[in-house]
Structures are given as structure tokens and as C-alpha cells.
N, CA, C and O of each residue as an XYZ file, in Angstrom:
236
protein
N      -8.236     -3.838    -12.799
C      -6.964     -3.308    -12.362
C      -5.967     -3.487    -13.510
O      -5.923     -4.538    -14.150
N      -5.179     -2.459    -13.757
C      -4.183     -2.551    -14.817
C      -2.913     -3.209    -14.295
O      -2.732     -3.368    -13.088
N      -2.052     -3.583    -15.205
C      -0.773     -4.206    -14.849
C       0.048     -3.273    -13.973
O       0.651     -3.714    -12.995
N       0.080     -1.992    -14.312
C       0.864     -1.032    -13.529
C       0.336     -0.884    -12.106
O       1.122     -0.803    -11.162
N      -0.983     -0.848    -11.941
C      -1.567     -0.750    -10.602
C      -1.221     -1.987     -9.769
O      -0.900     -1.873     -8.586
N      -1.287     -3.156    -10.386
C      -0.951     -4.402     -9.696
C       0.522     -4.401     -9.286
O       0.855     -4.774     -8.161
N       1.399     -3.984    -10.193
C       2.829     -3.931     -9.874
C       3.101     -2.952     -8.738
O       3.938     -3.226     -7.878
N       2.415     -1.827     -8.721
C       2.598     -0.843     -7.634
C       2.219     -1.443     -6.289
O       2.933     -1.257     -5.303
N       1.108     -2.157     -6.242
C       0.687     -2.793     -4.980
C       1.701     -3.817     -4.507
O       2.023     -3.884     -3.320
N       2.200     -4.612     -5.436
C       3.189     -5.628     -5.070
C       4.488     -4.975     -4.590
O       5.092     -5.441     -3.624
N       4.919     -3.909     -5.251
C       6.144     -3.216     -4.845
C       6.002     -2.606     -3.451
O       6.940     -2.650     -2.654
N       4.825     -2.036     -3.153
C       4.596     -1.472     -1.815
C       4.663     -2.544     -0.737
O       4.995     -2.255      0.413
N       4.347     -3.793     -1.110
C       4.387     -4.905     -0.161
C       5.773     -5.540     -0.078
O       5.956     -6.519      0.646
N       6.755     -4.999     -0.808
C       8.117     -5.499     -0.720
C       8.546     -6.415     -1.851
O       9.692     -6.865     -1.874
N       7.659     -6.700     -2.784
C       7.988     -7.563     -3.916
C       8.757     -6.749     -4.954
O       8.583     -5.534     -5.044
N       9.602     -7.414     -5.733
C      10.282     -6.755     -6.842
C       9.747     -7.350     -8.146
O       9.145     -8.423     -8.148
N       9.974     -6.643     -9.245
C       9.460     -7.061    -10.544
C      10.636     -7.349    -11.474
O      11.513     -6.506    -11.661
N      10.642     -8.554    -12.055
C      11.615     -8.921    -13.077
C      10.891     -8.921    -14.413
O       9.770     -9.419    -14.519
N      11.526     -8.366    -15.421
C      10.920     -8.315    -16.744
C      11.439     -9.468    -17.587
O      12.646     -9.672    -17.715
N      10.508    -10.216    -18.157
C      10.854    -11.350    -19.005
C      10.415    -11.103    -20.429
O       9.983    -10.002    -20.773
N      10.524    -12.126    -21.258
C      10.180    -11.952    -22.667
C       8.666    -11.964    -22.901
O       8.162    -11.182    -23.707
N       7.936    -12.841    -22.206
C       6.486    -12.929    -22.398
C       5.694    -12.417    -21.209
O       4.626    -11.829    -21.381
N       6.197    -12.628    -20.023
C       5.531    -12.200    -18.807
C       6.555    -11.508    -17.923
O       7.757    -11.752    -18.029
N       6.057    -10.644    -17.052
C       6.891    -10.124    -15.989
C       6.688    -11.047    -14.794
O       5.700    -11.777    -14.729
N       7.613    -11.014    -13.860
C       7.499    -11.871    -12.680
C       7.639    -11.039    -11.429
O       8.556    -10.227    -11.310
N       6.721    -11.244    -10.489
C       6.834    -10.643     -9.170
C       7.663    -11.598     -8.327
O       7.352    -12.785     -8.234
N       8.717    -11.076     -7.714
C       9.639    -11.901     -6.934
C       9.520    -11.508     -5.475
O       9.601    -10.328     -5.134
N       9.326    -12.499     -4.610
C       9.156    -12.239     -3.183
C      10.443    -11.668     -2.584
O      11.528    -11.849     -3.138
N      10.312    -10.976     -1.447
C      11.494    -10.377     -0.810
C      12.600    -11.388     -0.497
O      13.780    -11.041     -0.549
N      12.237    -12.627     -0.175
C      13.254    -13.638      0.124
C      13.653    -14.440     -1.115
O      14.422    -15.395     -1.015
N      13.124    -14.048     -2.300
C      13.438    -14.640     -3.599
C      13.009    -16.102     -3.724
O      13.466    -16.798     -4.631
N      12.144    -16.576     -2.834
C      11.720    -17.974     -2.863
C      10.530    -18.210     -3.793
O      10.320    -19.329     -4.259
N       9.755    -17.164     -4.063
C       8.529    -17.316     -4.851
C       8.558    -16.333     -6.017
O       8.933    -15.172     -5.854
N       8.154    -16.816     -7.205
C       8.001    -15.961     -8.376
C       6.585    -16.153     -8.920
O       6.152    -17.281     -9.158
N       5.875    -15.053     -9.112
C       4.504    -15.096     -9.621
C       4.476    -14.414    -10.982
O       4.843    -13.243    -11.081
N       4.048    -15.118    -12.045
C       3.993    -14.488    -13.362
C       2.877    -13.440    -13.429
O       1.782    -13.642    -12.905
N       3.180    -12.325    -14.082
C       2.207    -11.259    -14.297
C       2.099    -11.050    -15.806
O       3.077    -10.648    -16.437
N       0.934    -11.314    -16.395
C       0.791    -11.171    -17.839
C       0.809     -9.708    -18.258
O       0.487     -8.817    -17.472
N       1.184     -9.484    -19.484
C       1.150     -8.132    -20.051
C      -0.135     -7.997    -20.860
O      -0.225     -8.502    -21.979
N      -1.118     -7.323    -20.301
C      -2.398     -7.105    -20.960
C      -2.565     -5.627    -21.244
O      -2.124     -4.782    -20.465
N      -3.198     -5.320    -22.351
C      -3.627     -3.946    -22.574
C      -4.913     -3.777    -21.794
O      -5.775     -4.655    -21.821
N      -5.049     -2.677    -21.111
C      -6.254     -2.440    -20.322
C      -6.194     -3.198    -19.009
O      -5.127     -3.372    -18.421
N      -7.347     -3.642    -18.563
C      -7.442     -4.299    -17.255
C      -7.124     -5.789    -17.337
O      -7.431     -6.460    -18.322
N      -6.496     -6.282    -16.269
C      -6.285     -7.719    -16.092
C      -7.593     -8.264    -15.513
O      -8.182     -7.618    -14.646
N      -8.064     -9.427    -15.961
C      -9.315     -9.975    -15.427
C      -9.295    -10.078    -13.900
O      -8.276    -10.407    -13.293
N     -10.450     -9.788    -13.299
C     -10.567     -9.727    -11.842
C     -10.130    -11.016    -11.159
O      -9.438    -10.966    -10.142
N     -10.513    -12.154    -11.688
C     -10.149    -13.435    -11.087
C      -8.640    -13.646    -11.062
O      -8.099    -14.181    -10.094
N      -7.969    -13.231    -12.117
C      -6.517    -13.365    -12.180
C      -5.845    -12.435    -11.178
O      -4.876    -12.818    -10.523
N      -6.358    -11.216    -11.059
C      -5.814    -10.275    -10.068
C      -5.976    -10.843     -8.661
O      -5.047    -10.782     -7.856
N      -7.141    -11.391     -8.363
C      -7.374    -11.963     -7.038
C      -6.440    -13.139     -6.771
O      -5.954    -13.291     -5.650
N      -6.180    -13.971     -7.773
C      -5.282    -15.122     -7.621
C      -3.850    -14.640     -7.365
O      -3.167    -15.180     -6.495
N      -3.393    -13.637     -8.108
C      -2.040    -13.103     -7.919
C      -1.902    -12.494     -6.529
O      -0.898    -12.710     -5.850
N      -2.911    -11.731     -6.104
C      -2.859    -11.107     -4.773
C      -2.870    -12.177     -3.688
O      -2.153    -12.048     -2.696
N      -3.661    -13.222     -3.853
C      -3.705    -14.305     -2.870
C      -2.357    -15.038     -2.810
O      -1.851    -15.328     -1.727
N      -1.790    -15.329     -3.972
C      -0.484    -15.991     -4.021
C       0.603    -15.145     -3.378
O       1.560    -15.678     -2.817
N       0.456    -13.822     -3.458
C       1.432    -12.903     -2.864
C       1.171    -12.667     -1.389
O       1.980    -12.035     -0.710
N       0.038    -13.171     -0.879
C      -0.289    -13.000      0.527
C      -0.877    -11.649      0.847
O      -0.779    -11.177      1.980
N      -1.496    -11.012     -0.153
C      -2.115     -9.692      0.021
C      -3.639     -9.811     -0.108
O      -4.151    -10.758     -0.704
N      -4.340     -8.847      0.453
C      -5.804     -8.841      0.352
C      -6.283     -7.949     -0.758
O      -7.488     -7.831     -0.979
């Protein structure tokens, strides 16, 4: 899964994306949780995608 595909899924679930200097951050709707999203060319490793989705409460 690419970074853009991951960001689209998070946005559809109500998360917003903040852009930082090294990583972008997915911010929960209530602003209580921030999950770093690395900037990779190509696909993000599957294990990392699964961890981000789990932390965001998505399947």
C-alpha cells in the first residue's frame, strides 16, 4: 500500500493528516492520538501498514 492510499483510508475514517518535516501524522478526530506516517517511495511495508491501521482502530 502506498502512502497516499493509506492517507485516503484514514481520511475516510475521519482522521486528518498533518504534514511534518520528516513524517506526516494522522490525527484522530478528537485530536487525542497522533500516528506517524513515514514518507516512502513506493509501498509501505505490510507490517507497518497493519500496525498503523490497528492503532487507528481500522481493519
